[in-house]
LODRENGU-776430 format. One record per residue: x, z, y of N, C-alpha, C in turn; residue in one letter; residue number from 1. Coordinates in steps of 0.02 Angstrom, whole numbers, plus 50000, padded with zeros to 5 digits. Layout:
[node [X Z Y] [X Z Y] [X Z Y] 'a' NUM]
...
***
This chain:
[node [50962 47318 50098] [50906 47365 50091] [50901 47390 50020] 'm' 1]
[node [50903 47345 49971] [50898 47365 49901] [50959 47407 49882] 'i' 2]
[node [51018 47389 49906] [51078 47427 49888] [51075 47497 49918] 's' 3]
[node [51049 47504 49978] [51042 47570 50010] [50991 47612 49971] 't' 4]
[node [50937 47581 49951] [50886 47616 49912] [50915 47639 49845] 'l' 5]
[node [50953 47596 49813] [50984 47612 49748] [51034 47669 49756] 'f' 6]
[node [51075 47668 49811] [51122 47722 49824] [51085 47788 49836] 'k' 7]
[node [51031 47785 49874] [50991 47845 49888] [50961 47873 49823] 's' 8]
[node [50938 47829 49780] [50909 47850 49717] [50963 47884 49674] 'f' 9]
[node [51022 47855 49670] [51077 47883 49631] [51098 47952 49658] 'k' 10]
[node [51102 47957 49725] [51120 48021 49756] [51067 48074 49742] 'l' 11]
[node [51005 48054 49746] [50950 48101 49732] [50954 48127 49660] 't' 12]
[node [50964 48083 49613] [50970 48103 49543] [51031 48148 49533] 'i' 13]
[node [51087 48128 49562] [51149 48167 49554] [51141 48237 49583] 'a' 14]
[node [51114 48243 49643] [51105 48309 49674] [51051 48350 49638] 'f' 15]
[node [51000 48318 49613] [50948 48354 49575] [50979 48385 49513] 's' 16]
[node [51019 48347 49477] [51051 48373 49417] [51101 48428 49436] 'i' 17]
[node [51142 48415 49486] [51192 48463 49506] [51160 48529 49527] 'l' 18]
[node [51111 48526 49571] [51082 48588 49597] [51038 48623 49546] 'f' 19]
[node [51004 48586 49504] [50962 48620 49454] [51006 48655 49403] 's' 20]
[node [51060 48623 49382] [51106 48655 49335] [51142 48714 49368] 'v' 21]
[node [51164 48704 49429] [51198 48759 49465] [51152 48819 49475] 's' 22]
[node [51091 48805 49493] [51042 48859 49505] [51031 48899 49440] 'y' 23]
[node [51020 48864 49386] [51009 48898 49322] [51071 48937 49302] 'i' 24]
[node [51130 48908 49311] [51192 48942 49294] [51202 49005 49336] 'f' 25]
[node [51188 49001 49400] [51195 49059 49444] [51146 49115 49423] 'i' 26]
[node [51084 49097 49407] [51036 49148 49384] [51058 49179 49318] 'l' 27]
[node [51083 49137 49272] [51107 49162 49208] [51166 49209 49218] 'w' 28]
[node [51212 49189 49261] [51271 49230 49274] [51251 49297 49305] 'l' 29]
[node [51205 49296 49353] [51181 49357 49384] [51149 49403 49332] 'f' 30]
[node [51108 49374 49287] [51075 49414 49235] [51127 49445 49188] 'a' 31]
[node [51180 49409 49173] [51232 49435 49128] [51269 49494 49160] 'q' 32]
[node [51278 49491 49225] [51317 49542 49260] [51273 49600 49283] 'v' 33]
[node [51217 49585 49315] [51178 49637 49348] [51111 49652 49314] 'a' 34]
[node [51089 49609 49270] [51023 49619 49239] [51025 49669 49182] 'g' 35]
[node [50969 49703 49171] [50967 49749 49114] [50971 49710 49049] 'p' 36]
[node [51008 49736 49001] [51015 49705 48935] [51040 49633 48939] 'n' 37]
[node [51083 49620 48989] [51112 49553 49000] [51059 49499 49007] 'k' 38]
[node [51003 49516 49037] [50950 49467 49051] [50905 49453 48991] 'g' 39]
[node [50917 49485 48936] [50875 49475 48876] [50822 49529 48872] 'n' 40]
[node [50770 49515 48835] [50718 49564 48825] [50746 49624 48788] 'a' 41]
[node [50724 49683 48808] [50744 49744 48774] [50697 49755 48715] 'e' 42]
[node [50720 49738 48656] [50679 49743 48595] [50683 49815 48570] 'v' 43]
[node [50625 49844 48557] [50621 49914 48535] [50603 49918 48461] 'l' 44]
[node [50633 49966 48428] [50622 49976 48357] [50597 50047 48344] 'e' 45]
[node [50560 50054 48290] [50539 50119 48265] [50547 50118 48190] 'l' 46]
[node [50586 50164 48164] [50601 50168 48093] [50629 50102 48066] 'n' 47]
[node [50674 50070 48105] [50706 50009 48083] [50664 49947 48088] 'g' 48]
[node [50604 49952 48116] [50559 49894 48122] [50548 49878 48196] 'k' 49]
[node [50553 49815 48214] [50540 49795 48284] [50466 49804 48298] 'v' 50]
[node [50452 49841 48353] [50382 49854 48371] [50361 49822 48437] 'v' 51]
[node [50409 49791 48472] [50391 49756 48533] [50449 49751 48582] 'g' 52]
[node [50434 49719 48637] [50483 49713 48692] [50462 49760 48747] 'a' 53]
[node [50511 49793 48777] [50497 49843 48828] [50469 49812 48893] 'a' 54]
[node [50480 49747 48903] [50459 49717 48966] [50393 49680 48963] 'n' 55]
[node [50356 49687 48907] [50290 49656 48901] [50242 49708 48874] 'v' 56]
[node [50186 49716 48908] [50137 49766 48887] [50105 49749 48820] 'g' 57]
[node [50076 49799 48789] [50039 49791 48727] [49972 49826 48733] 'q' 58]
[node [49926 49806 48690] [49859 49834 48692] [49855 49895 48646] 'n' 59]
[node [49859 49955 48674] [49849 50017 48637] [49779 50042 48652] 'f' 60]
[node [49739 50053 48601] [49670 50075 48612] [49653 50139 48575] 't' 61]
[node [49695 50160 48528] [49681 50221 48491] [49697 50282 48535] 'q' 62]
[node [49661 50336 48523] [49670 50397 48562] [49738 50430 48552] 'd' 63]
[node [49772 50414 48496] [49837 50445 48483] [49893 50413 48524] 'i' 64]
[node [49878 50360 48561] [49928 50326 48601] [49910 50327 48675] 'y' 65]
[node [49961 50324 48717] [49950 50312 48788] [49930 50239 48796] 'f' 66]
[node [49885 50227 48843] [49861 50159 48856] [49896 50131 48916] 'w' 67]
[node [49905 50065 48917] [49932 50031 48975] [49875 50004 49019] 'g' 68]
[node [49895 49965 49068] [49845 49934 49111] [49805 49882 49072] 'r' 69]
[node [49742 49872 49091] [49703 49819 49060] [49736 49750 49074] 'p' 70]
[node [49726 49703 49029] [49755 49637 49036] [49702 49583 49035] 's' 71]
[node [49708 49536 49081] [49664 49477 49082] [49702 49415 49060] 'k' 72]
[node [49760 49424 49031] [49801 49367 49008] [49777 49345 48939] 'a' 73]
[node [49743 49289 48937] [49716 49264 48873] [49669 49316 48843] 'g' 74]
[node [49681 49333 48781] [49641 49384 48746] [49671 49453 48758] 'd' 75]
[node [49718 49458 48804] [49750 49522 48820] [49823 49520 48802] 'g' 76]
[node [49865 49530 48851] [49938 49532 48843] [49965 49469 48810] 'y' 77]
[node [49936 49412 48824] [49958 49348 48798] [50005 49316 48849] 'd' 78]
[node [50070 49315 48834] [50119 49290 48882] [50109 49216 48898] 'a' 79]
[node [50080 49179 48852] [50069 49107 48866] [50010 49096 48913] 's' 80]
[node [49971 49148 48926] [49915 49143 48973] [49920 49195 49028] 's' 81]
[node [49981 49211 49048] [49992 49263 49098] [49958 49246 49164] 's' 82]
[node [49912 49288 49184] [49878 49278 49248] [49827 49334 49258] 'a' 83]
[node [49808 49343 49319] [49754 49389 49335] [49688 49352 49334] 'g' 84]
[node [49635 49386 49352] [49569 49356 49352] [49555 49316 49415] 's' 85]
[node [49592 49330 49469] [49582 49299 49534] [49513 49315 49564] 'n' 86]
[node [49482 49368 49542] [49419 49390 49571] [49433 49442 49624] 'k' 87]
[node [49403 49434 49682] [49415 49479 49737] [49379 49546 49728] 'g' 88]
[node [49397 49595 49770] [49368 49662 49764] [49294 49666 49782] 'p' 89]
[node [49265 49613 49809] [49193 49614 49824] [49153 49572 49774] 's' 90]
[node [49187 49543 49724] [49153 49502 49673] [49112 49548 49628] 'n' 91]
[node [49047 49534 49623] [49002 49578 49585] [49020 49581 49511] 'e' 92]
[node [49040 49525 49482] [49060 49524 49412] [49122 49568 49401] 'e' 93]
[node [49170 49562 49446] [49231 49603 49442] [49215 49677 49449] 'y' 94]
[node [49172 49694 49497] [49153 49764 49507] [49118 49793 49446] 'l' 95]
[node [49076 49753 49414] [49041 49775 49354] [49092 49787 49297] 'a' 96]
[node [49142 49743 49293] [49194 49751 49242] [49234 49815 49254] 'e' 97]
[node [49251 49829 49316] [49288 49890 49332] [49245 49952 49317] 'v' 98]
[node [49182 49949 49334] [49137 50006 49320] [49133 50018 49244] 'e' 99]
[node [49129 49965 49205] [49126 49972 49132] [49191 50003 49106] 'a' 100]
[node [49248 49983 49135] [49312 50012 49115] [49316 50086 49133] 'r' 101]
[node [49289 50104 49191] [49288 50175 49212] [49246 50215 49162] 'i' 102]
[node [49187 50189 49145] [49143 50224 49098] [49178 50234 49031] 'd' 103]
[node [49212 50181 49006] [49248 50186 48942] [49305 50237 48947] 't' 104]
[node [49341 50236 49002] [49396 50283 49011] [49370 50354 49011] 'f' 105]
[node [49314 50366 49044] [49285 50434 49047] [49259 50458 48980] 'l' 106]
[node [49236 50412 48938] [49213 50431 48870] [49272 50460 48831] 'v' 107]
[node [49331 50431 48840] [49390 50454 48804] [49427 50511 48841] 'h' 108]
[node [49409 50522 48903] [49440 50574 48944] [49385 50616 48978] 'h' 109]
[node [49345 50652 48939] [49288 50689 48969] [49309 50745 49016] 'p' 110]
[node [49372 50765 49014] [49397 50818 49057] [49411 50793 49128] 'y' 111]
[node [49406 50728 49140] [49418 50700 49207] [49353 50687 49243] 'l' 112]
[node [49356 50692 49309] [49300 50671 49351] [49309 50597 49367] 'q' 113]
[node [49256 50564 49385] [49257 50492 49400] [49311 50475 49452] 'r' 114]
[node [49318 50516 49503] [49366 50502 49557] [49438 50515 49535] 'e' 115]
[node [49448 50548 49477] [49515 50562 49452] [49543 50506 49407] 'e' 116]
[node [49502 50457 49392] [49525 50401 49350] [49574 50359 49391] 'v' 117]
[node [49636 50352 49366] [49685 50312 49404] [49662 50239 49409] 'p' 118]
[node [49666 50212 49469] [49643 50143 49481] [49679 50093 49435] 'a' 119]
[node [49742 50105 49422] [49780 50057 49380] [49755 50055 49308] 'e' 120]
[node [49720 50107 49286] [49695 50108 49217] [49630 50069 49209] 'm' 121]
[node [49601 50047 49264] [49538 50010 49260] [49541 49942 49296] 'v' 122]
[node [49599 49925 49322] [49608 49860 49354] [49668 49824 49322] 't' 123]
[node [49659 49760 49309] [49714 49721 49278] [49763 49701 49332] 'a' 124]
[node [49825 49690 49311] [49877 49669 49359] [49875 49593 49367] 's' 125]
[node [49915 49569 49413] [49919 49497 49425] [49946 49459 49365] 'g' 126]
[node [49994 49487 49329] [50023 49452 49271] [49983 49465 49208] 's' 127]
[node [49951 49523 49204] [49916 49542 49143] [49963 49565 49088] 'g' 128]
[node [50027 49575 49105] [50078 49592 49054] [50115 49657 49071] 'l' 129]
[node [50090 49696 49117] [50125 49756 49139] [50142 49803 49082] 'd' 130]
[node [50206 49819 49073] [50225 49866 49021] [50226 49938 49044] 'p' 131]
[node [50218 49949 49110] [50226 50015 49139] [50162 50040 49171] 'd' 132]
[node [50157 50107 49173] [50105 50140 49212] [50139 50192 49256] 'i' 133]
[node [50103 50219 49303] [50131 50271 49346] [50131 50337 49308] 's' 134]
[node [50174 50384 49328] [50171 50450 49296] [50101 50482 49302] 'p' 135]
[node [50067 50470 49358] [50000 50498 49368] [49952 50472 49314] 'k' 136]
[node [49956 50408 49298] [49913 50379 49246] [49930 50408 49177] 'a' 137]
[node [49994 50422 49165] [50014 50453 49102] [49990 50525 49099] 'a' 138]
[node [49997 50562 49154] [49974 50632 49155] [49899 50636 49142] 'y' 139]
[node [49860 50588 49167] [49788 50588 49158] [49769 50580 49084] 'a' 140]
[node [49813 50548 49045] [49799 50536 48974] [49828 50589 48927] 'q' 141]
[node [49871 50632 48954] [49909 50679 48912] [49864 50724 48869] 'a' 142]
[node [49811 50750 48897] [49768 50796 48859] [49735 50759 48801] 'q' 143]
[node [49711 50698 48812] [49680 50659 48758] [49729 50647 48701] 'r' 144]
[node [49789 50625 48719] [49841 50611 48668] [49860 50674 48631] 'v' 145]
[node [49868 50729 48667] [49887 50793 48635] [49834 50814 48585] 'a' 146]
[node [49771 50811 48605] [49717 50831 48560] [49713 50785 48499] 'e' 147]
[node [49721 50720 48509] [49717 50672 48454] [49774 50680 48404] 'a' 148]
[node [49832 50701 48428] [49891 50708 48385] [49902 50780 48360] 'r' 149]
[node [49863 50827 48386] [49873 50896 48365] [49936 50926 48395] 'g' 150]
[node [49956 50902 48453] [50015 50928 48488] [49992 50969 48547] 'l' 151]
[node [50036 51010 48574] [50018 51047 48634] [50022 51000 48694] 's' 152]
[node [49981 51014 48744] [49982 50974 48805] [50051 50979 48838] 'v' 153]
[node [50081 51039 48835] [50147 51048 48865] [50199 51002 48832] 'd' 154]
[node [50196 50995 48766] [50244 50952 48731] [50234 50879 48751] 'k' 155]
[node [50172 50858 48756] [50157 50789 48776] [50178 50777 48848] 'v' 156]
[node [50166 50826 48892] [50186 50819 48962] [50263 50816 48967] 'm' 157]
[node [50298 50854 48925] [50371 50852 48925] [50396 50783 48904] 'a' 158]
[node [50361 50752 48855] [50379 50684 48835] [50368 50634 48892] 'l' 159]
[node [50312 50643 48927] [50299 50599 48984] [50354 50607 49036] 'v' 160]
[node [50370 50669 49053] [50421 50682 49104] [50489 50654 49082] 'n' 161]
[node [50505 50658 49018] [50568 50632 48993] [50571 50556 48996] 'a' 162]
[node [50513 50524 48999] [50511 50450 49000] [50496 50421 49069] 'n' 163]
[node [50494 50462 49120] [50484 50436 49188] [50549 50402 49211] 'v' 164]
[node [50542 50339 49231] [50599 50301 49256] [50597 50302 49332] 'e' 165]
[node [50652 50322 49362] [50657 50328 49434] [50664 50258 49466] 'e' 166]
[node [50649 50251 49530] [50659 50187 49564] [50732 50164 49560] 'p' 167]
[node [50743 50099 49558] [50810 50071 49556] [50850 50095 49616] 'l' 168]
[node [50907 50125 49602] [50951 50153 49653] [50916 50207 49696] 'l' 169]
[node [50861 50233 49670] [50824 50284 49706] [50784 50257 49764] 'g' 170]
[node [50783 50190 49772] [50750 50159 49830] [50698 50107 49814] 'l' 171]
[node [50714 50065 49764] [50674 50005 49753] [50623 50014 49697] 'f' 172]
[node [50560 50009 49715] [50506 50014 49666] [50481 50085 49658] 'g' 173]
[node [50426 50093 49623] [50398 50159 49612] [50425 50192 49549] 'p' 174]
[node [50410 50256 49541] [50423 50289 49478] [50376 50257 49427] 'e' 175]
[node [50398 50251 49364] [50356 50220 49314] [50371 50248 49245] 'k' 176]
[node [50324 50236 49200] [50331 50257 49131] [50318 50195 49088] 'v' 177]
[node [50366 50177 49045] [50356 50121 49000] [50312 50145 48943] 'n' 178]
[node [50254 50114 48934] [50205 50137 48885] [50231 50132 48814] 'v' 179]
[node [50264 50077 48797] [50289 50069 48729] [50343 50121 48713] 'l' 180]
[node [50389 50132 48760] [50441 50182 48749] [50410 50252 48741] 'k' 181]
[node [50360 50267 48781] [50327 50332 48777] [50292 50340 48710] 'l' 182]
[node [50258 50287 48687] [50223 50292 48623] [50272 50297 48564] 'n' 183]
[node [50330 50266 48569] [50382 50274 48518] [50407 50346 48518] 'i' 184]
[node [50418 50375 48577] [50439 50445 48582] [50386 50491 48551] 'a' 185]
[node [50322 50474 48560] [50268 50513 48530] [50271 50511 48454] 'l' 186]
[node [50281 50450 48427] [50286 50442 48354] [50343 50485 48326] 'e' 187]
[node [50400 50483 48361] [50458 50522 48338] [50444 50597 48343] 'k' 188]
[node [50410 50619 48397] [50393 50689 48405] [50343 50712 48353] 'a' 189]
[node [50296 50668 48337] [50246 50685 48286] [50278 50691 48217] 'n' 190]
[node [50329 50651 48204] [50364 50653 48139] [50403 50717 48130] 'a' 191]
[node [50422 50749 48185] [50461 50811 48180] [50420 50874 48191] 't' 192]
[node [50355 50867 48202] [50315 50929 48215] [50302 50969 48154] 'k' 193]
***
């Protein structure tokens, strides 16, 4: 009985090590071959200085920048506290928070009607780290950004359109705009105006 138990224990340890190492190796290999940037974060620079990673959202609040989705991760966009609020759509506290976000958004976007505020701009995601917004959310902010930067709305809209990423293989996922990449493009456009 003891020898059978000891053999079972050894087999369990051996297979645990084998399969955990194999699993990690297979994921690493897949990322090296098929993953963007060989599975590493895409680090973005502006004027030779690292300004962030393309796959993690940042908190932009100034009118000269496009804003991302709100974050409930820690104090906002904290990868060590990645999570949503877990409050349901009928939770009164959550609804009050969304209403406050709508009011704030409308203060900065007086040209929009309440029903035109994109839902993603006033609701946090499950991870709280979303780096992307939909083209619709970017278009809603274009006039504010153009006015704040002294650019034409057409030029800002052209930048948004140039930064729209299509679904993977034209099938998987929605169209999206990476907020950090778009804001870097804005900085470069502002430098040349």
